[in-house]
PLY file of the C-alpha trace (Angstrom):
ply
format ascii 1.0
element vertex 321
property float x
property float y
property float z
element edge 320
property int vertex1
property int vertex2
end_header
68.61 39.38 175.89
72.09 37.28 176.04
72.93 37.64 179.66
76.60 37.00 179.37
77.13 39.82 176.83
79.13 41.97 179.28
81.75 39.84 181.00
82.33 40.18 184.75
85.81 40.03 185.78
87.14 39.40 189.24
90.18 41.86 189.16
91.78 41.13 192.61
94.93 39.58 191.34
95.85 42.82 189.51
95.67 44.65 192.59
98.35 42.63 194.13
101.04 41.65 191.35
100.62 42.20 187.68
103.23 39.73 187.25
101.68 36.73 188.92
100.24 33.84 186.76
96.47 34.61 188.34
96.82 38.11 187.04
98.14 37.01 183.55
94.71 34.80 183.08
92.93 38.09 184.29
94.76 40.07 181.59
93.75 37.70 179.19
90.11 38.12 179.93
90.42 41.83 179.89
91.87 41.49 176.48
89.40 39.19 175.38
86.30 41.24 176.59
88.09 44.84 174.75
88.41 42.92 171.80
85.04 41.01 171.49
83.02 43.59 173.44
84.69 46.88 174.35
82.75 46.55 177.68
83.35 44.65 180.84
82.43 44.97 184.52
84.90 44.46 187.39
84.56 42.98 190.90
87.00 43.19 193.86
88.45 46.06 192.27
89.70 47.79 195.65
86.98 50.34 196.00
84.59 49.60 198.53
80.64 49.94 198.53
81.18 52.55 201.38
83.30 54.75 198.90
80.78 54.47 196.16
77.84 55.35 198.36
79.53 58.29 199.40
80.48 59.64 196.26
76.51 59.11 195.22
75.66 61.04 198.07
78.00 64.03 197.12
76.56 63.90 193.64
72.66 63.77 194.90
73.31 66.53 197.45
75.15 68.76 194.55
72.24 68.12 192.03
69.57 68.70 194.52
70.74 71.86 195.75
69.56 75.36 194.29
70.09 76.42 190.46
71.92 78.99 191.88
74.29 77.04 194.09
75.17 74.83 190.90
75.67 77.72 188.51
78.24 78.84 190.62
80.58 76.02 189.28
79.19 76.52 185.83
81.81 77.51 183.18
81.70 81.05 181.71
79.26 80.09 178.81
76.37 79.58 181.67
78.13 82.01 184.52
79.86 84.94 182.92
81.57 85.77 186.52
83.34 82.65 186.01
86.88 81.98 183.97
86.62 78.11 183.70
85.77 76.88 180.13
86.10 73.34 180.30
85.55 72.03 184.20
82.26 72.71 185.97
78.70 72.41 185.92
76.57 72.30 182.86
72.69 72.95 183.22
69.96 70.21 181.55
68.93 72.39 178.82
72.17 71.65 176.95
71.52 67.87 176.33
68.87 66.84 178.74
71.04 65.82 181.50
73.08 68.02 184.17
76.73 67.28 184.62
79.40 68.66 186.89
82.98 67.64 185.42
85.81 67.73 187.88
89.56 67.42 187.11
92.49 66.47 189.30
91.58 67.58 192.50
95.35 68.51 193.24
95.56 70.93 190.91
95.90 74.36 192.69
95.05 77.53 191.15
98.93 78.63 191.25
99.66 75.15 189.04
96.73 75.78 186.63
98.17 79.41 185.98
101.53 78.18 185.77
100.70 75.44 183.16
98.57 77.66 181.01
96.62 74.80 179.15
93.11 75.17 178.36
92.27 72.00 179.57
94.03 72.19 183.11
91.58 74.48 185.19
91.33 75.03 188.86
87.94 74.63 189.67
87.05 76.25 193.14
84.83 73.28 194.67
84.45 75.47 198.01
81.73 77.68 195.90
78.88 74.82 196.08
80.46 71.97 197.97
81.08 71.12 201.88
84.72 70.57 203.04
83.62 67.03 203.61
82.21 66.39 200.16
85.24 67.76 198.95
87.33 65.37 200.80
85.19 62.67 199.58
85.67 63.81 195.85
89.62 63.57 196.35
89.70 60.24 197.77
87.47 58.88 195.03
89.36 60.51 192.23
92.62 59.58 193.75
91.83 55.78 194.24
89.91 55.42 190.73
92.70 57.10 189.04
95.03 54.24 190.65
92.65 51.56 189.62
92.51 52.86 185.92
96.09 53.16 185.64
96.20 49.48 186.79
93.69 48.67 184.11
96.28 50.34 181.60
99.43 48.74 182.80
97.77 45.45 182.03
97.07 46.17 178.44
100.58 47.22 178.57
101.45 43.73 180.11
99.94 42.46 176.52
102.53 43.99 174.44
105.52 44.42 176.92
107.08 42.98 179.90
107.70 46.22 181.52
104.81 48.57 182.10
106.97 51.55 183.06
105.97 53.19 179.58
102.53 54.25 181.35
104.33 56.97 182.99
105.00 58.59 179.74
101.42 58.77 178.77
100.20 59.70 182.18
101.83 61.95 184.53
99.33 62.87 187.41
99.00 66.99 187.25
99.14 66.84 183.70
96.71 64.61 183.08
93.09 65.22 181.57
91.08 62.79 183.07
87.83 63.77 184.49
85.77 62.75 187.16
81.92 63.09 185.89
78.67 63.61 187.54
75.70 62.79 185.04
72.20 63.53 186.44
69.10 62.76 184.36
66.16 64.26 185.82
62.63 63.38 184.96
62.96 64.21 181.14
60.11 65.45 179.34
61.07 64.22 176.26
64.27 62.16 174.65
67.41 63.74 173.57
67.27 61.60 170.35
65.59 59.03 168.68
67.75 56.08 167.23
67.67 55.90 163.78
69.02 52.23 163.49
65.90 50.99 165.99
63.75 54.04 166.83
64.42 53.61 170.44
63.92 56.78 172.75
67.28 57.87 174.36
68.48 59.94 177.32
71.84 59.97 176.15
72.91 59.90 172.49
74.76 57.21 170.78
78.53 57.67 170.96
82.15 56.56 171.81
84.44 57.73 174.54
87.58 59.66 173.91
90.16 58.50 176.20
91.81 55.34 177.03
89.08 53.53 179.60
85.77 54.99 181.08
85.38 53.56 184.55
81.78 53.89 185.57
79.38 53.51 188.55
75.70 53.77 187.21
72.79 53.43 189.77
70.03 50.54 190.10
68.08 52.41 187.34
70.31 51.17 185.01
69.42 52.15 181.37
73.17 51.67 179.86
73.41 49.89 176.31
76.03 48.49 174.59
76.13 47.90 170.69
77.16 44.65 169.41
80.21 44.78 166.98
79.02 41.29 165.52
75.42 41.88 164.87
74.68 45.60 165.66
72.16 44.64 168.37
72.07 46.68 171.88
72.31 44.66 174.85
71.82 46.36 178.44
74.72 46.83 180.92
73.05 44.99 184.00
73.29 47.15 187.52
75.35 45.43 189.41
76.04 46.82 193.22
79.55 45.02 193.60
80.77 46.30 190.00
82.15 48.92 188.00
81.72 49.24 184.19
84.50 49.66 182.26
84.65 50.31 178.52
87.28 51.30 175.79
87.89 54.46 174.35
89.53 56.01 171.10
92.92 57.16 172.58
93.02 53.10 173.33
92.07 52.16 169.82
94.37 54.74 168.47
97.39 53.23 170.54
96.83 49.55 169.71
96.36 50.12 166.06
92.51 49.37 166.14
92.69 46.23 168.16
90.40 47.58 171.34
88.16 49.65 169.35
85.94 52.21 170.98
82.34 51.00 171.65
79.35 52.60 170.61
77.04 52.88 173.86
73.75 55.21 174.76
71.51 55.50 177.75
67.62 54.70 177.17
64.93 57.49 177.99
64.04 57.10 181.77
61.09 58.44 183.29
62.64 58.78 186.59
65.87 60.62 187.77
68.88 58.33 187.10
72.82 58.98 188.12
75.85 57.90 186.78
79.13 58.59 187.75
81.95 57.75 184.99
85.56 58.32 185.21
86.98 59.26 181.85
91.02 57.99 182.07
92.69 60.89 179.60
96.49 60.91 179.19
98.73 63.73 180.02
97.63 66.80 177.63
101.29 66.99 175.94
101.43 63.14 175.27
102.25 62.29 172.06
99.45 59.94 170.86
101.28 57.55 168.43
100.31 54.08 167.37
103.97 52.63 167.69
103.61 53.33 171.19
102.36 49.49 172.61
104.38 48.01 169.63
107.86 49.21 169.65
110.74 48.67 172.54
112.00 52.08 171.33
109.09 54.61 171.82
108.44 57.28 168.90
108.19 60.54 170.28
106.09 61.60 166.95
102.66 62.10 166.60
99.53 64.24 167.40
99.68 65.55 171.20
96.57 64.24 173.24
95.28 67.67 173.64
94.25 68.25 170.30
93.16 64.46 169.83
90.92 65.25 172.66
89.79 68.52 171.43
88.87 66.91 167.95
86.79 64.33 169.61
84.89 66.53 171.88
83.61 68.61 168.82
80.58 66.19 168.73
79.31 66.63 172.34
76.77 69.68 172.89
77.91 70.32 176.54
81.13 71.04 175.42
80.09 73.46 172.52
81.53 76.18 174.96
0 1
1 2
2 3
3 4
4 5
5 6
6 7
7 8
8 9
9 10
10 11
11 12
12 13
13 14
14 15
15 16
16 17
17 18
18 19
19 20
20 21
21 22
22 23
23 24
24 25
25 26
26 27
27 28
28 29
29 30
30 31
31 32
32 33
33 34
34 35
35 36
36 37
37 38
38 39
39 40
40 41
41 42
42 43
43 44
44 45
45 46
46 47
47 48
48 49
49 50
50 51
51 52
52 53
53 54
54 55
55 56
56 57
57 58
58 59
59 60
60 61
61 62
62 63
63 64
64 65
65 66
66 67
67 68
68 69
69 70
70 71
71 72
72 73
73 74
74 75
75 76
76 77
77 78
78 79
79 80
80 81
81 82
82 83
83 84
84 85
85 86
86 87
87 88
88 89
89 90
90 91
91 92
92 93
93 94
94 95
95 96
96 97
97 98
98 99
99 100
100 101
101 102
102 103
103 104
104 105
105 106
106 107
107 108
108 109
109 110
110 111
111 112
112 113
113 114
114 115
115 116
116 117
117 118
118 119
119 120
120 121
121 122
122 123
123 124
124 125
125 126
126 127
127 128
128 129
129 130
130 131
131 132
132 133
133 134
134 135
135 136
136 137
137 138
138 139
139 140
140 141
141 142
142 143
143 144
144 145
145 146
146 147
147 148
148 149
149 150
150 151
151 152
152 153
153 154
154 155
155 156
156 157
157 158
158 159
159 160
160 161
161 162
162 163
163 164
164 165
165 166
166 167
167 168
168 169
169 170
170 171
171 172
172 173
173 174
174 175
175 176
176 177
177 178
178 179
179 180
180 181
181 182
182 183
183 184
184 185
185 186
186 187
187 188
188 189
189 190
190 191
191 192
192 193
193 194
194 195
195 196
196 197
197 198
198 199
199 200
200 201
201 202
202 203
203 204
204 205
205 206
206 207
207 208
208 209
209 210
210 211
211 212
212 213
213 214
214 215
215 216
216 217
217 218
218 219
219 220
220 221
221 222
222 223
223 224
224 225
225 226
226 227
227 228
228 229
229 230
230 231
231 232
232 233
233 234
234 235
235 236
236 237
237 238
238 239
239 240
240 241
241 242
242 243
243 244
244 245
245 246
246 247
247 248
248 249
249 250
250 251
251 252
252 253
253 254
254 255
255 256
256 257
257 258
258 259
259 260
260 261
261 262
262 263
263 264
264 265
265 266
266 267
267 268
268 269
269 270
270 271
271 272
272 273
273 274
274 275
275 276
276 277
277 278
278 279
279 280
280 281
281 282
282 283
283 284
284 285
285 286
286 287
287 288
288 289
289 290
290 291
291 292
292 293
293 294
294 295
295 296
296 297
297 298
298 299
299 300
300 301
301 302
302 303
303 304
304 305
305 306
306 307
307 308
308 309
309 310
310 311
311 312
312 313
313 314
314 315
315 316
316 317
317 318
318 319
319 320
């Protein structure tokens, strides 16, 4: 096993000034990691261990609650009393894991109704989650969103001096970004047996849809990344100080294939495991054009991100709703 296959990058300079000489060196490291591996771990990222502990406590508390309580947040497919279709809880009979998908906690019922977009849904968390936990969720969503935006601006800096164009791709209330809790119970059988190497999996081999995924995985680990060079699989080691970042299909598209979305999977664990990925997704009406990063004047043609995401989600069992 190659211990340093997944690089670890101290990104503290990026939090202060993206234009500093130290930041330029960090951005070069991020560029190299994205091109060669598509995965890297970040430390000194500004989100405290206490915040991470608090958010994991929220997830554990929710998944340990009754089925009845959890299904209060389920989409219409699993709870016909609800109108939500995209956000919410999905049970483990879908694909071997339970999940909770939360959109921007700043989205109100009134805003969701006015925007009339299928992915912008108001999820009434008060049905199942206490006020203190909801406050923790909101704070974490805000902080991980800001961190993801810094990472995206770092990518823009590779191409342009001014990273202000990030605002064209991301408008906070219109973003389709998702904070997800994945809970892997004591699975009785694998979700999939890898056709490549016969390994039992708890989560299928896939790539992500968005710009970046910023993930916290617990000490159980299990996440693996496929090398583009030799197709072998490498463990993403647990690091209590780190968050894991990987590239997605949207970044691959915008970079004309330079930053490819990377295959990853989760090994079949016979003990409980939880991960908390944040899928950093553009605004639903952002026009995906692969000249976005490359031209001084942005071309406003192209597929809107909502349609791009819809095509990407078709392969996931939990989104067959």
